[in-house]
LUMPA-474078 format. One record per residue: residue number from 0; x, y, z of N, C-alpha, C in turn. Coordinates in nm, 4 decimals. Atoms other than C-alpha are relative to their C-alpha. Layout:
<nodes>
{node NUM,{X,Y,Z},{X,Y,Z},{X,Y,Z}}
...
</nodes>
This chain:
<nodes>
{node 0,{0.0170,0.0099,-0.1438},{1.2492,-2.1103,0.0454},{-0.1457,0.0283,0.0329}}
{node 1,{0.1409,-0.0182,-0.0324},{0.8989,-2.1490,0.1878},{-0.0177,0.1196,0.0902}}
{node 2,{0.0283,-0.1167,-0.0827},{0.7352,-1.8479,0.3483},{-0.0047,-0.0367,0.1462}}
{node 3,{0.0108,0.0404,-0.1409},{0.6631,-2.0394,0.6636},{0.0626,-0.1372,0.0160}}
{node 4,{-0.0671,0.1272,-0.0210},{0.9125,-2.3086,0.7523},{-0.0689,-0.0762,0.1112}}
{node 5,{0.0595,0.0824,-0.1048},{0.8047,-2.5970,0.9699},{0.0495,0.0457,0.1361}}
{node 6,{-0.0549,-0.0465,-0.1277},{1.0382,-2.4709,1.2437},{-0.0706,0.1263,0.0464}}
{node 7,{0.0661,-0.1238,-0.0353},{0.8805,-2.1284,1.2332},{-0.1440,-0.0253,0.0415}}
{node 8,{0.1381,0.0333,-0.0362},{0.5306,-2.2790,1.2402},{-0.0067,-0.0595,0.1392}}
{node 9,{0.0013,0.0612,-0.1323},{0.6150,-2.4918,1.5415},{0.0305,0.1029,0.1078}}
{node 10,{-0.0343,-0.1046,-0.0955},{0.7762,-2.1979,1.7178},{-0.1194,0.0900,0.0255}}
{node 11,{0.1154,-0.0868,-0.0147},{0.4761,-1.9786,1.6491},{-0.1145,-0.0720,0.0694}}
{node 12,{0.1053,0.0787,-0.0650},{0.2401,-2.2566,1.7538},{0.0206,-0.0091,0.1492}}
{node 13,{-0.0303,0.0068,-0.1425},{0.4133,-2.3012,2.0860},{-0.0191,0.1354,0.0656}}
{node 14,{0.0165,-0.1361,-0.0513},{0.4190,-1.9262,2.1332},{-0.1448,0.0294,0.0322}}
{node 15,{0.1380,-0.0411,-0.0167},{0.0501,-1.8771,2.0858},{-0.0725,-0.0903,0.0982}}
{node 16,{0.0720,0.0934,-0.0870},{-0.0685,-2.1918,2.2640},{0.0423,0.0124,0.1459}}
{node 17,{-0.0482,-0.0004,-0.1380},{0.1532,-2.1649,2.5725},{0.0207,0.1387,0.0563}}
{node 18,{-0.0405,-0.1295,-0.0517},{0.2590,-1.8042,2.5989},{-0.1118,0.0964,0.0324}}
{node 19,{0.1053,-0.0976,-0.0140},{-0.0797,-1.6398,2.6030},{-0.1100,-0.0456,0.0949}}
{node 20,{0.1086,0.0532,-0.0819},{-0.2850,-1.8569,2.8361},{-0.0281,0.0853,0.1229}}
{node 21,{0.0212,-0.0866,-0.1168},{-0.2373,-1.6088,3.1202},{0.0039,0.1458,-0.0412}}
{node 22,{-0.0133,-0.1342,0.0557},{-0.2861,-1.2955,2.9139},{-0.0530,0.1102,0.0904}}
{node 23,{0.0511,-0.1052,-0.0878},{-0.4824,-1.1080,3.1825},{0.1035,0.0428,0.1021}}
{node 24,{-0.1031,-0.0336,-0.0972},{-0.1695,-1.1132,3.4003},{0.1096,0.0860,-0.0611}}
{node 25,{-0.1049,-0.0767,0.0676},{0.0474,-0.9350,3.1381},{-0.0122,0.1479,0.0298}}
{node 26,{0.0020,-0.1438,-0.0212},{0.1434,-0.5712,3.1640},{0.0416,0.0694,-0.1269}}
{node 27,{-0.0414,-0.0768,0.1171},{0.2152,-0.2954,2.9168},{-0.1196,0.0691,-0.0613}}
{node 28,{0.1063,-0.0751,0.0632},{0.0168,-0.0685,2.6929},{-0.0835,-0.0906,-0.0876}}
{node 29,{0.0879,0.0816,0.0834},{-0.2763,-0.1995,2.4968},{0.0298,0.0291,-0.1451}}
{node 30,{-0.0245,-0.0160,0.1422},{-0.2359,-0.2583,2.1275},{-0.1299,0.0368,-0.0691}}
{node 31,{0.1206,-0.0345,0.0721},{-0.4780,-0.1006,1.8876},{-0.0139,-0.0952,-0.1164}}
{node 32,{0.0274,0.0946,0.1072},{-0.6254,-0.3705,1.6670},{-0.1496,-0.0017,-0.0214}}
{node 33,{0.1427,-0.0075,0.0227},{-0.9655,-0.3058,1.5149},{-0.0609,-0.1365,-0.0229}}
{node 34,{0.0705,0.1275,0.0144},{-1.2240,-0.5808,1.5091},{-0.0164,-0.0337,-0.1470}}
{node 35,{0.0212,0.0479,0.1356},{-1.2554,-0.7909,1.1957},{-0.0935,-0.1186,0.0085}}
{node 36,{0.0869,0.1163,-0.0041},{-1.4444,-1.1023,1.0984},{0.0513,-0.0986,0.1040}}
{node 37,{-0.0365,0.0921,-0.1065},{-1.4435,-1.3761,1.3585},{-0.0367,0.0615,0.1327}}
{node 38,{0.0301,-0.0513,-0.1332},{-1.4388,-1.2995,1.7297},{0.0244,0.1500,0.0029}}
{node 39,{-0.0103,-0.1453,-0.0039},{-1.4925,-0.9291,1.8016},{0.0106,0.0490,0.1423}}
{node 40,{-0.0134,-0.0588,-0.1325},{-1.4479,-0.6905,2.0896},{-0.1272,-0.0177,0.0818}}
{node 41,{0.1263,0.0178,-0.0711},{-1.8169,-0.7329,2.1764},{-0.0254,-0.1463,0.0344}}
{node 42,{0.0199,0.1436,-0.0181},{-1.7804,-1.1113,2.1770},{0.0197,-0.0394,0.1458}}
{node 43,{-0.0121,0.0501,-0.1369},{-1.8247,-1.2986,2.5028},{0.0926,-0.1215,0.0053}}
{node 44,{-0.0882,0.1164,0.0039},{-1.5825,-1.5708,2.3920},{0.1253,0.0283,0.0825}}
{node 45,{-0.1241,-0.0181,-0.0750},{-1.2855,-1.6241,2.6240},{0.1115,-0.0869,-0.0558}}
{node 46,{-0.0997,0.0839,0.0671},{-1.1092,-1.8848,2.4079},{-0.0134,0.0234,-0.1500}}
{node 47,{-0.0020,-0.0259,0.1440},{-1.0107,-1.8006,2.0520},{0.1231,-0.0681,-0.0597}}
{node 48,{-0.1191,0.0592,0.0618},{-0.7565,-1.9226,1.7990},{0.0502,0.0865,-0.1144}}
{node 49,{-0.0665,-0.0682,0.1106},{-0.5132,-1.7927,1.5414},{0.0508,-0.1066,-0.0959}}
{node 50,{-0.0538,0.0896,0.1022},{-0.4324,-1.9691,1.2140},{0.1429,0.0461,-0.0289}}
{node 51,{-0.1402,-0.0432,0.0123},{-0.0520,-1.9562,1.2213},{0.0481,-0.0015,-0.1446}}
{node 52,{-0.0376,0.0008,0.1420},{-0.0221,-2.0478,0.8509},{-0.0362,0.1344,-0.0647}}
{node 53,{0.0475,-0.1271,0.0562},{-0.2282,-1.7431,0.7562},{0.0776,0.1164,0.0578}}
{node 54,{-0.0732,-0.1089,-0.0644},{-0.0531,-1.5210,1.0088},{0.1380,0.0159,-0.0633}}
{node 55,{-0.1346,-0.0078,0.0574},{0.2908,-1.6074,0.8709},{-0.0027,0.0424,-0.1466}}
{node 56,{0.0098,-0.0355,0.1417},{0.1725,-1.5688,0.5122},{-0.0371,0.1472,-0.0204}}
{node 57,{0.0496,-0.1362,0.0181},{0.0182,-1.2262,0.5724},{0.0677,0.1047,0.0882}}
{node 58,{-0.0683,-0.0954,-0.0878},{0.2332,-1.0692,0.8449},{0.1204,0.0556,-0.0749}}
{node 59,{-0.1035,-0.0627,0.0837},{0.4559,-0.8225,0.6584},{0.1403,-0.0157,0.0571}}
{node 60,{-0.1316,0.0180,-0.0614},{0.7412,-0.8490,0.9095},{0.0539,-0.1401,-0.0304}}
{node 61,{-0.0427,0.1382,0.0282},{0.7528,-1.2283,0.8660},{0.0387,-0.0154,-0.1465}}
{node 62,{-0.0319,0.0079,0.1429},{0.7464,-1.1884,0.4870},{0.1315,0.0705,-0.0313}}
{node 63,{-0.1240,-0.0740,0.0241},{1.0240,-0.9271,0.4937},{0.1220,-0.0780,0.0502}}
{node 64,{-0.1106,0.0783,-0.0563},{1.2445,-1.1404,0.7190},{0.0274,-0.1228,-0.0866}}
{node 65,{-0.0175,0.1173,0.0859},{1.1823,-1.4459,0.5021},{0.0727,0.0383,-0.1288}}
{node 66,{-0.0652,-0.0456,0.1232},{1.2847,-1.2463,0.1930},{0.1478,0.0311,0.0253}}
{node 67,{-0.1393,-0.0308,-0.0334},{1.6009,-1.1190,0.3643},{0.0823,-0.1271,0.0169}}
{node 68,{-0.0712,0.1269,-0.0195},{1.6972,-1.4712,0.4713},{0.0179,-0.0728,-0.1332}}
{node 69,{-0.0092,0.0638,0.1312},{1.6214,-1.6026,0.1224},{0.1111,0.0645,-0.0827}}
{node 70,{-0.1048,-0.0711,0.0744},{1.8451,-1.3331,-0.0322},{0.1388,-0.0353,0.0540}}
{node 71,{-0.1288,0.0387,-0.0603},{2.1252,-1.4126,0.2163},{0.0384,-0.1415,-0.0414}}
{node 72,{-0.0260,0.1389,0.0368},{2.0927,-1.7828,0.1419},{0.0445,-0.0132,-0.1451}}
{node 73,{-0.0364,0.0046,0.1425},{2.1064,-1.7265,-0.2337},{0.1403,0.0576,-0.0220}}
{node 74,{-0.1330,-0.0610,0.0142},{2.4119,-1.4993,-0.2008},{0.1083,-0.0952,0.0494}}
{node 75,{-0.0973,0.0951,-0.0540},{2.5929,-1.7535,0.0171},{0.0158,-0.1197,-0.0926}}
{node 76,{-0.0051,0.1143,0.0912},{2.5024,-2.0347,-0.2211},{0.0759,0.0363,-0.1278}}
{node 77,{-0.0697,-0.0456,0.1202},{2.6242,-1.8334,-0.5203},{0.1500,0.0122,0.0252}}
{node 78,{-0.1409,-0.0146,-0.0373},{2.9520,-1.7516,-0.3423},{0.0666,-0.1370,0.0116}}
{node 79,{-0.0538,0.1342,-0.0175},{3.0028,-2.1142,-0.2481},{0.0150,-0.0706,-0.1343}}
{node 80,{-0.0058,0.0620,0.1326},{2.9243,-2.2292,-0.6007},{0.1183,0.0550,-0.0799}}
{node 81,{-0.1111,-0.0642,0.0699},{3.1756,-1.9804,-0.7408},{0.1341,-0.0548,0.0490}}
{node 82,{-0.1242,0.0548,-0.0568},{3.4488,-2.1013,-0.5030},{0.0180,-0.1467,-0.0401}}
{node 83,{-0.0064,0.1411,0.0382},{3.3637,-2.4629,-0.5819},{0.0414,-0.0182,-0.1457}}
{node 84,{-0.0354,0.0075,0.1420},{3.3867,-2.4036,-0.9561},{0.1466,0.0366,-0.0219}}
{node 85,{-0.1409,-0.0390,0.0115},{3.7227,-2.2281,-0.9171},{0.0892,-0.1160,0.0445}}
{node 86,{-0.0771,0.1148,-0.0482},{3.8496,-2.5264,-0.7163},{-0.0017,-0.1129,-0.1041}}
{node 87,{0.0102,0.1051,0.1013},{3.7227,-2.7703,-0.9804},{0.0890,0.0304,-0.1212}}
{node 88,{-0.0883,-0.0380,0.1115},{3.9086,-2.5745,-1.2493},{0.1462,-0.0273,0.0348}}
{node 89,{-0.1372,0.0285,-0.0443},{4.2294,-2.6015,-1.0449},{0.0296,-0.1491,-0.0062}}
{node 90,{-0.0179,0.1455,0.0012},{4.1809,-2.9766,-1.0076},{0.0128,-0.0494,-0.1445}}
{node 91,{-0.0045,0.0409,0.1410},{4.1115,-3.0160,-1.3806},{0.1337,0.0383,-0.0635}}
{node 92,{-0.1295,-0.0461,0.0523},{4.4229,-2.8132,-1.4637},{0.1134,-0.0904,0.0493}}
{node 93,{-0.1013,0.0893,-0.0564},{4.6305,-3.0272,-1.2300},{-0.0041,-0.1359,-0.0689}}
{node 94,{0.0120,0.1329,0.0619},{4.4942,-3.3516,-1.3779},{0.0520,0.0011,-0.1435}}
{node 95,{-0.0481,-0.0120,0.1382},{4.5762,-3.2275,-1.7284},{0.1535,0.0011,-0.0049}}
{node 96,{-0.1449,-0.0159,0.0000},{4.9366,-3.1457,-1.6336},{0.0732,-0.1022,0.0863}}
{node 97,{-0.0617,0.0893,-0.0993},{5.0001,-3.4197,-1.3742},{0.1060,-0.0921,-0.0608}}
{node 98,{-0.0935,0.0968,0.0605},{5.1741,-3.6622,-1.6134},{0.1336,0.0627,-0.0391}}
{node 99,{-0.1240,-0.0657,0.0423},{5.4318,-3.4030,-1.7170},{0.0743,0.0671,0.1160}}
{node 100,{-0.0624,-0.0652,-0.1170},{5.5100,-3.2773,-1.3643},{0.1004,-0.0928,0.0660}}
{node 101,{-0.0905,0.0812,-0.0819},{5.8066,-3.3931,-1.1579},{-0.0761,-0.0480,0.1248}}
{node 102,{0.0687,0.0623,-0.1139},{5.7071,-3.6120,-0.8616},{-0.0145,0.0960,0.1172}}
{node 103,{0.0084,-0.0901,-0.1158},{5.7884,-3.3500,-0.5986},{-0.1004,0.1140,-0.0240}}
{node 104,{0.0967,-0.1041,0.0329},{5.5824,-3.0837,-0.7784},{-0.1425,-0.0561,0.0051}}
{node 105,{0.1313,0.0660,-0.0068},{5.2927,-3.3301,-0.8125},{-0.0457,-0.0112,0.1458}}
{node 106,{0.0322,0.0179,-0.1411},{5.3071,-3.4032,-0.4394},{-0.0368,0.1339,0.0648}}
{node 107,{0.0278,-0.1334,-0.0553},{5.3196,-3.0327,-0.3490},{-0.1374,0.0507,-0.0460}}
{node 108,{0.1283,-0.0451,0.0546},{5.0242,-2.9555,-0.5775},{-0.1158,-0.0771,0.0614}}
{node 109,{0.1057,0.0818,-0.0597},{4.8183,-3.2457,-0.4400},{-0.0262,0.0418,0.1457}}
{node 110,{0.0165,-0.0453,-0.1397},{4.8826,-3.1284,-0.0822},{-0.0729,0.1349,0.0039}}
{node 111,{0.0663,-0.1310,0.0054},{4.7820,-2.7738,-0.1753},{-0.1475,-0.0155,-0.0338}}
{node 112,{0.1397,0.0230,0.0385},{4.4630,-2.8959,-0.3460},{-0.0789,-0.0642,0.1137}}
{node 113,{0.0666,0.0635,-0.1142},{4.3824,-3.1131,-0.0448},{-0.0331,0.1040,0.1077}}
{node 114,{0.0259,-0.1080,-0.0975},{4.4189,-2.8093,0.1854},{-0.1138,0.0903,-0.0473}}
{node 115,{0.1050,-0.0859,0.0554},{4.2007,-2.5996,-0.0451},{-0.1367,-0.0673,0.0100}}
{node 116,{0.1264,0.0733,-0.0106},{3.9356,-2.8709,-0.0470},{-0.0521,0.0042,0.1447}}
{node 117,{0.0403,-0.0058,-0.1404},{3.9335,-2.8800,0.3335},{-0.0478,0.1407,0.0370}}
{node 118,{0.0415,-0.1380,-0.0269},{3.9145,-2.4998,0.3456},{-0.1379,0.0287,-0.0584}}
{node 119,{0.1300,-0.0182,0.0646},{3.6210,-2.5069,0.1046},{-0.1102,-0.0678,0.0808}}
{node 120,{0.0983,0.0712,-0.0828},{3.4402,-2.7644,0.3201},{-0.0255,0.0765,0.1301}}
{node 121,{0.0149,-0.0796,-0.1228},{3.5055,-2.5562,0.6332},{-0.0803,0.1265,-0.0282}}
{node 122,{0.0731,-0.1201,0.0390},{3.3798,-2.2458,0.4543},{-0.1489,-0.0310,-0.0156}}
{node 123,{0.1393,0.0410,0.0193},{3.0614,-2.4297,0.3551},{-0.0678,-0.0253,0.1347}}
{node 124,{0.0566,0.0286,-0.1324},{3.0051,-2.5532,0.7125},{-0.0236,0.1294,0.0773}}
{node 125,{0.0146,-0.1279,-0.0699},{3.0629,-2.2035,0.8532},{-0.1145,0.0829,-0.0573}}
{node 126,{0.1087,-0.0753,0.0640},{2.8269,-2.0470,0.5989},{-0.1356,-0.0580,0.0396}}
{node 127,{0.1245,0.0656,-0.0409},{2.5578,-2.3027,0.6846},{-0.0328,0.0324,0.1448}}
{node 128,{0.0202,-0.0315,-0.1422},{2.6054,-2.2460,1.0586},{-0.0413,0.1456,0.0174}}
{node 129,{0.0350,-0.1418,-0.0091},{2.5910,-1.8678,1.0101},{-0.1438,0.0233,-0.0435}}
{node 130,{0.1371,-0.0148,0.0486},{2.2702,-1.8965,0.8094},{-0.0991,-0.0520,0.1043}}
{node 131,{0.0881,0.0559,-0.1023},{2.1125,-2.1189,1.0763},{-0.0074,0.0919,0.1216}}
{node 132,{-0.0003,-0.0957,-0.1112},{2.2179,-1.8711,1.3472},{-0.0841,0.1234,-0.0325}}
{node 133,{0.0787,-0.1159,0.0423},{2.0713,-1.5807,1.1495},{-0.1492,-0.0332,0.0021}}
{node 134,{0.1405,0.0410,0.0030},{1.7472,-1.7745,1.1011},{-0.0545,-0.0142,0.1410}}
{node 135,{0.0437,0.0165,-0.1394},{1.7269,-1.8660,1.4707},{-0.0203,0.1372,0.0657}}
{node 136,{0.0128,-0.1347,-0.0552},{1.7833,-1.4992,1.5642},{-0.1278,0.0671,-0.0503}}
{node 137,{0.1196,-0.0616,0.0580},{1.5111,-1.3816,1.3258},{-0.1278,-0.0695,0.0491}}
{node 138,{0.1158,0.0724,-0.0532},{1.2719,-1.6562,1.4427},{-0.0304,0.0450,0.1425}}
{node 139,{0.0181,-0.0466,-0.1380},{1.3280,-1.5412,1.8024},{-0.0624,0.1398,0.0010}}
{node 140,{0.0584,-0.1342,0.0093},{1.2521,-1.1798,1.7036},{-0.1471,-0.0076,-0.0398}}
{node 141,{0.1382,0.0182,0.0438},{0.9366,-1.2923,1.5235},{-0.0851,-0.0511,0.1161}}
{node 142,{0.0692,0.0564,-0.1163},{0.8331,-1.4986,1.8263},{-0.0311,0.1100,0.1013}}
{node 143,{0.0180,-0.1061,-0.0983},{0.8853,-1.1995,2.0582},{-0.1032,0.1024,-0.0446}}
{node 144,{0.0958,-0.0988,0.0507},{0.6919,-0.9595,1.8351},{-0.1428,-0.0527,0.0095}}
{node 145,{0.1347,0.0571,-0.0040},{0.3935,-1.1935,1.8045},{-0.0429,-0.0208,0.1446}}
{node 146,{0.0312,0.0244,-0.1415},{0.4090,-1.2884,2.1740},{-0.0438,0.1292,0.0684}}
{node 147,{0.0332,-0.1287,-0.0631},{0.4110,-0.9246,2.2902},{-0.1343,0.0524,-0.0490}}
{node 148,{0.1237,-0.0527,0.0558},{0.1326,-0.8256,2.0537},{-0.1208,-0.0807,0.0473}}
{node 149,{0.1151,0.0838,-0.0347},{-0.0937,-1.1228,2.1298},{-0.0350,0.0134,0.1482}}
{node 150,{0.0289,-0.0201,-0.1428},{-0.0581,-1.0767,2.5063},{-0.0816,0.1282,0.0208}}
{node 151,{0.0711,-0.1270,-0.0134},{-0.1663,-0.7131,2.4784},{-0.1385,-0.0078,-0.0639}}
{node 152,{0.1257,0.0137,0.0732},{-0.4358,-0.7948,2.2246},{-0.1010,-0.0816,0.0817}}
{node 153,{0.0894,0.0854,-0.0782},{-0.5830,-1.0747,2.4394},{-0.0485,0.0724,0.1251}}
{node 154,{0.0388,-0.0756,-0.1192},{-0.5822,-0.8522,2.7462},{-0.1049,0.1047,-0.0364}}
{node 155,{0.0924,-0.1037,0.0454},{-0.7562,-0.5741,2.5546},{-0.1374,-0.0590,-0.0326}}
{node 156,{0.1256,0.0610,0.0431},{-1.0208,-0.8115,2.4159},{-0.0646,-0.0855,0.1087}}
{node 157,{0.0555,0.0809,-0.1084},{-1.0680,-1.0062,2.7399},{0.0056,-0.1502,-0.0260}}
{node 158,{-0.0142,0.1429,0.0276},{-0.9603,-1.3438,2.5997},{0.0841,-0.0643,0.1086}}
{node 159,{-0.0744,0.0711,-0.1039},{-0.8417,-1.5968,2.8549},{0.0941,-0.1042,-0.0581}}
{node 160,{-0.0847,0.1012,0.0623},{-0.6882,-1.8460,2.6114},{0.0003,0.0225,-0.1502}}
{node 161,{-0.0147,-0.0131,0.1445},{-0.5532,-1.8062,2.2584},{0.0739,-0.1241,-0.0491}}
{node 162,{-0.0588,0.1226,0.0547},{-0.4866,-2.1298,2.0704},{0.0532,0.0275,-0.1396}}
{node 163,{-0.0505,-0.0122,0.1361},{-0.3100,-2.1857,1.7426},{-0.0495,-0.1168,-0.0832}}
{node 164,{0.0384,0.1036,0.0948},{-0.4136,-2.3785,1.4357},{0.0921,0.0094,-0.1194}}
{node 165,{-0.0774,0.0038,0.1244},{-0.1964,-2.4873,1.1453},{-0.0170,-0.1378,-0.0613}}
{node 166,{0.0113,0.1295,0.0675},{-0.2203,-2.7600,0.8858},{0.1219,-0.0841,0.0333}}
{node 167,{-0.1095,0.0934,-0.0223},{-0.0131,-3.0611,0.9772},{0.0594,0.0023,0.1396}}
{node 168,{-0.0560,-0.0028,-0.1351},{0.0637,-2.9677,1.3370},{-0.0815,0.0915,0.0884}}
{node 169,{0.0854,-0.0914,-0.0730},{-0.2260,-2.8225,1.5246},{-0.0487,-0.0571,0.1327}}
{node 170,{0.0577,0.0355,-0.1287},{-0.3526,-2.8234,1.8793},{-0.1517,0.0086,-0.0075}}
{node 171,{0.1439,-0.0162,0.0169},{-0.7010,-2.7353,1.7513},{-0.0440,-0.0893,-0.1155}}
{node 172,{0.0524,0.0848,0.1070},{-0.8820,-3.0070,1.5574},{-0.1170,0.0672,-0.0703}}
{node 173,{0.1112,-0.0737,0.0592},{-1.1876,-2.7898,1.5029},{-0.0173,0.1303,0.0755}}
{node 174,{0.0314,-0.1277,-0.0619},{-1.2665,-2.4287,1.5699},{-0.1037,0.0713,-0.0831}}
{node 175,{0.1034,-0.0754,0.0693},{-1.5805,-2.2391,1.4799},{0.0624,0.1283,-0.0549}}
{node 176,{-0.0581,-0.1178,0.0654},{-1.4986,-1.9570,1.2400},{-0.0200,0.1273,0.0817}}
{node 177,{0.0237,-0.1198,-0.0817},{-1.6447,-1.7070,1.4867},{0.1076,0.0191,0.1062}}
{node 178,{-0.1073,-0.0089,-0.0994},{-1.3502,-1.7836,1.7188},{0.1350,0.0324,-0.0635}}
{node 179,{-0.1251,-0.0251,0.0725},{-1.0868,-1.7172,1.4503},{0.0314,0.1498,0.0005}}
{node 180,{-0.0384,-0.1413,-0.0103},{-0.9112,-1.3880,1.5290},{0.1215,0.0327,-0.0869}}
{node 181,{-0.1227,-0.0159,0.0804},{-0.6330,-1.4302,1.2725},{0.0037,0.1325,-0.0751}}
{node 182,{0.0000,-0.1213,0.0825},{-0.7372,-1.1444,1.0425},{0.0218,0.1245,0.0851}}
{node 183,{-0.0127,-0.1139,-0.0901},{-0.7659,-0.9028,1.3330},{0.1431,0.0117,0.0534}}
{node 184,{-0.1365,0.0004,-0.0522},{-0.4277,-1.0044,1.4760},{0.0996,0.0393,-0.1090}}
{node 185,{-0.0897,-0.0348,0.1111},{-0.2552,-0.9843,1.1359},{-0.0072,0.1498,-0.0293}}
{node 186,{0.0138,-0.1437,0.0259},{-0.3987,-0.6354,1.0787},{0.0714,0.0808,0.1089}}
{node 187,{-0.0658,-0.0710,-0.1092},{-0.2802,-0.5221,1.4216},{0.1515,-0.0103,-0.0074}}
{node 188,{-0.1448,0.0191,0.0130},{0.0665,-0.6718,1.3716},{0.0560,0.0829,-0.1149}}
{node 189,{-0.0473,-0.0760,0.1157},{0.0999,-0.5140,1.0270},{-0.0047,0.1508,0.0263}}
{node 190,{0.0071,-0.1419,-0.0347},{-0.0176,-0.1742,1.1549},{0.1165,0.0389,0.0906}}
{node 191,{-0.1104,-0.0260,-0.0928},{0.2374,-0.1951,1.4373},{0.1338,-0.0019,-0.0732}}
{node 192,{-0.1236,0.0116,0.0769},{0.5136,-0.3043,1.1957},{0.0200,0.1224,-0.0895}}
{node 193,{-0.0073,-0.1179,0.0869},{0.4331,-0.0196,0.9553},{0.0387,0.1232,0.0825}}
{node 194,{-0.0294,-0.1130,-0.0873},{0.4390,0.2292,1.2433},{0.1466,-0.0038,0.0469}}
{node 195,{-0.1394,0.0145,-0.0436},{0.7742,0.0918,1.3733},{0.0969,0.0287,-0.1150}}
{node 196,{-0.0883,-0.0174,0.1165},{0.9236,0.0952,1.0204},{0.0131,0.1452,-0.0409}}
{node 197,{-0.0024,-0.1401,0.0431},{0.8353,0.4591,0.9645},{0.0737,0.0904,0.0989}}
{node 198,{-0.0721,-0.0792,-0.1003},{1.0265,0.5726,1.2755},{0.1417,0.0286,-0.0436}}
</nodes>
């Protein structure tokens, strides 16, 4: 499973490009995020950008959530594979014995196997839907965390517009490296995540 899915990149891109344009109007406490390379607190720039690919690759919360989802997906896949193999063994056993079974027993067994197959398909669909729901929930949490932090960060730094950049789907075709605040934002997000995790 990729660290940053296309869906997550698009979600984060929309978040940063649209959600922060009015950052001076936001309320709440200011986030502590020390200056790093790129735009700094002393900078007079009012428009900056964040590389969402880098943010997702280096933000510890995003990495932890991705790992949790990956583990859930692998467990569900393993469970499904196990159930599928058990069903295949039942079918193979039936096919081996079918010629020696009475007609009514054959019919009963075929109906039972058909029901089991439908149950297995339903189980697979439910597991897939549950995984997608879990991913959507985690993506929403990630969106909220980044949105809240970037609003406070932009207000603190005096930025009027924060854009996003990502390979393959960007609103920024070019941005001078001095306007890139990604490292500073990632450090602030990770510091906040570490502080929240230790509570």
